[in-house]
C-alpha positions in Angstrom: 19.5 -21.5 84.6 20.4 -24.8 86.2 23.3 -25.4 88.5 24.2 -29.0 89.9 26.9 -29.3 92.3 29.2 -31.8 91.3 30.0 -35.1 89.3 30.8 -38.8 90.6 34.4 -39.1 89.2 35.8 -42.5 88.2 38.0 -44.9 89.9 41.7 -43.4 89.2 42.7 -46.7 88.3 40.5 -46.5 85.4 42.0 -43.1 84.1 45.7 -44.4 84.6 45.0 -47.4 82.5 43.7 -45.3 79.9 46.4 -43.2 79.6 48.6 -45.5 77.5 45.6 -46.0 75.2 45.0 -43.8 72.1 41.6 -42.3 71.1 41.3 -44.3 67.9 41.8 -47.7 69.7 39.2 -46.6 72.6 36.9 -45.4 69.7 37.4 -48.9 67.6 36.9 -50.9 70.4 33.8 -49.0 71.7 32.6 -49.6 68.1 33.0 -53.5 68.3 30.9 -53.1 71.5 27.9 -51.3 69.9 28.6 -47.9 70.7 28.7 -46.6 66.8 30.1 -43.4 67.0 31.9 -42.0 70.1 33.9 -39.2 68.4 32.8 -35.6 68.8 32.7 -34.2 65.1 34.0 -30.6 65.4 36.2 -29.9 68.2 39.9 -30.6 67.0 43.2 -30.5 68.8 45.0 -27.2 68.9 48.1 -28.3 70.4 49.3 -31.4 68.6 51.1 -34.2 70.4 49.0 -33.6 73.5 46.8 -36.3 74.8 44.4 -36.3 78.0 42.2 -38.8 79.9 39.7 -37.5 82.5 36.3 -37.2 84.0 34.0 -34.8 82.3 32.7 -31.4 83.9 29.8 -30.4 81.7 28.4 -26.8 80.5 25.7 -26.2 78.2 24.7 -23.3 75.9 21.3 -22.6 74.6 20.0 -20.0 72.2 19.6 -16.5 73.5 16.0 -15.3 74.4 15.3 -11.9 75.8 12.5 -13.1 77.9 15.2 -15.4 79.6 18.6 -13.9 79.3 19.8 -10.4 78.8 23.1 -8.8 79.4 22.0 -6.9 82.7 21.9 -10.2 84.3 26.0 -10.2 84.0 26.1 -7.3 86.4 27.4 -9.6 89.0 30.3 -11.7 88.1 28.8 -14.6 90.1 25.7 -14.8 88.0 28.1 -15.9 84.9 27.4 -19.5 84.8 30.2 -20.5 82.6 32.4 -19.6 85.7 30.6 -22.1 87.8 31.6 -25.1 85.8 35.5 -24.1 86.6 34.6 -24.0 90.1 34.3 -27.8 90.6 37.5 -28.7 88.6 39.8 -30.8 89.9 43.2 -32.1 89.1 42.9 -33.9 86.0 39.2 -32.9 85.1 38.2 -32.1 81.4 35.5 -29.1 80.9 33.3 -30.3 78.2 30.9 -27.5 76.6 28.3 -27.7 74.1 28.6 -24.3 72.5 26.0 -25.6 69.7 28.8 -25.0 67.1 28.9 -21.4 67.4 31.7 -19.9 65.8 31.5 -16.3 67.0 31.1 -17.0 70.9 34.3 -17.4 73.0 33.2 -19.6 75.9 36.3 -19.1 77.6 39.4 -16.5 77.7 42.8 -15.8 79.2 41.9 -15.6 82.8 39.1 -18.4 83.0 41.8 -20.7 81.2 44.4 -19.6 83.5 42.2 -20.4 86.5 41.5 -23.6 85.3 44.8 -24.5 84.8 46.0 -23.6 88.2 43.2 -25.9 89.7 44.8 -28.5 88.0 42.5 -29.1 85.1 43.4 -31.6 82.1 42.0 -30.0 79.2 39.3 -28.2 77.8 36.7 -29.4 74.9 34.3 -27.2 73.0 31.9 -27.4 70.3 32.8 -23.9 69.5 35.1 -21.2 70.4 37.5 -19.4 72.6 39.4 -16.2 72.6 42.3 -14.6 73.7 44.4 -16.8 71.7 47.9 -15.5 72.3 47.8 -15.7 75.7 45.8 -18.9 76.4 48.6 -20.4 74.0 51.0 -19.7 76.3 49.2 -21.7 79.3 49.7 -24.8 77.3 46.4 -26.3 78.2 45.2 -29.0 76.1 42.6 -27.5 74.1 39.9 -29.4 71.5 37.7 -26.4 69.6 36.2 -25.4 66.6 38.1 -22.1 66.4 39.0 -19.0 67.7 36.9 -15.7 68.0 37.5 -12.3 69.4 34.0 -12.0 71.0 33.4 -13.1 74.6 30.7 -15.9 75.2 27.3 -14.0 75.2 28.1 -11.2 72.8 26.6 -12.9 70.0 23.3 -15.4 69.9 24.1 -18.1 73.1 24.0 -18.3 76.5 25.2 -20.6 79.4 22.2 -22.4 80.8 23.1 -25.6 83.0 26.6 -26.9 84.5 26.7 -30.6 85.2 24.1 -32.0 83.2 23.9 -34.2 80.1 24.8 -32.4 77.1 25.4 -33.1 73.3 28.9 -32.2 72.1 30.0 -32.7 68.7 27.2 -34.9 68.2 27.9 -36.8 71.1 25.8 -37.4 74.4 28.3 -36.6 77.3 27.2 -37.6 81.0 28.6 -35.5 83.8 31.7 -38.1 84.8 32.1 -39.9 81.7 35.4 -40.4 80.6 37.0 -38.1 78.1 39.9 -39.5 75.9 41.2 -37.1 73.5 44.5 -36.9 71.1 45.4 -35.7 67.8 42.9 -38.0 66.3 40.0 -36.1 68.2 37.9 -36.3 71.4 36.2 -39.6 72.2 33.4 -40.1 75.1 33.7 -43.3 77.0 30.9 -44.3 79.8 32.4 -45.5 82.8 30.5 -48.7 82.8 32.2 -49.5 79.6 35.8 -48.6 80.9 37.1 -51.8 82.0 36.1 -53.8 79.1 37.7 -51.5 76.8 40.9 -51.2 78.6 41.0 -55.2 78.5 40.2 -55.4 74.8 42.3 -52.5 74.0 45.4 -53.9 75.6 45.1 -57.1 73.9 45.0 -55.6 70.3 47.9 -53.3 71.3 49.9 -56.2 72.2 49.5 -58.1 68.9 49.7 -54.7 67.1 53.3 -54.1 68.0 54.2 -57.3 66.6 52.1 -56.7 63.3 53.6 -53.3 62.8 57.1 -54.6 62.9 56.3 -57.2 60.6 54.5 -55.0 58.1 57.4 -52.7 58.4 59.6 -55.6 57.4 57.7 -56.1 54.2 55.2 -58.7 55.8 51.8 -59.9 54.5 48.9 -57.2 55.3 46.4 -60.2 55.4 48.7 -62.0 57.6 49.6 -59.5 60.0 46.8 -56.9 59.8 45.0 -57.9 61.8 46.8 -60.7 63.1 45.5 -63.7 61.1 45.3 -66.9 63.3 48.0 -68.6 61.1 50.3 -66.1 62.7 49.3 -66.6 66.3 52.1 -69.1 66.7 54.8 -66.8 65.4 53.5 -64.0 67.6 53.4 -65.9 70.6 57.1 -66.9 69.9 58.2 -63.3 69.4 56.3 -62.3 72.7 58.5 -64.9 74.5 61.6 -63.4 73.8 60.1 -59.9 73.8 58.6 -59.5 77.2 56.0 -56.7 77.9 57.4 -53.9 80.4 
């Protein structure tokens, strides 16, 4: 088992700037920048209407092998590696778990989730399942999962192997400290080095999209207003002059 102490968190101004930008816009912008599929396939929103942006703490599971892991190793709770990813949690962090898409192992339950919420964690993303749904839902903790199970995390065929190492979650590589952007559309991984450019391009898109949405609702031409055609630029600029950003 591997345990790395901590992550390098991105600057807070990047996190704050991304909070007004949805996962779909971030994913689309990344696509234009050459990151073809930053969307995790599998984990879906468990409490609709929630959105989070924060740095990734990572937890990796592997298939169980009797010579590498057995239930007796957990006689001491502190050998339970899935606990250790939570020990590093700071306000706004997102725990991201490669649980191998396993639908029968509950990675975290009520008590672990309560601890994470108390540490100020923003949300949990698991390519797999959690347990104790009735109590976990009372926490109102933002969750993106494949589903739920009554089993605890090593009751079946996987075991936690490493904390804060590169993982694959939902088919996307996640490096500890990557920015996670998640909402009802899903979970998107944003490399820190690409964040400033994504913010710049996303804000341009958001700016004219507000105008285009209004024109389309009025029955305007899709060809003219989405995406905004160069012939509509003067019209947009005139609208923007009388509707300044706030």
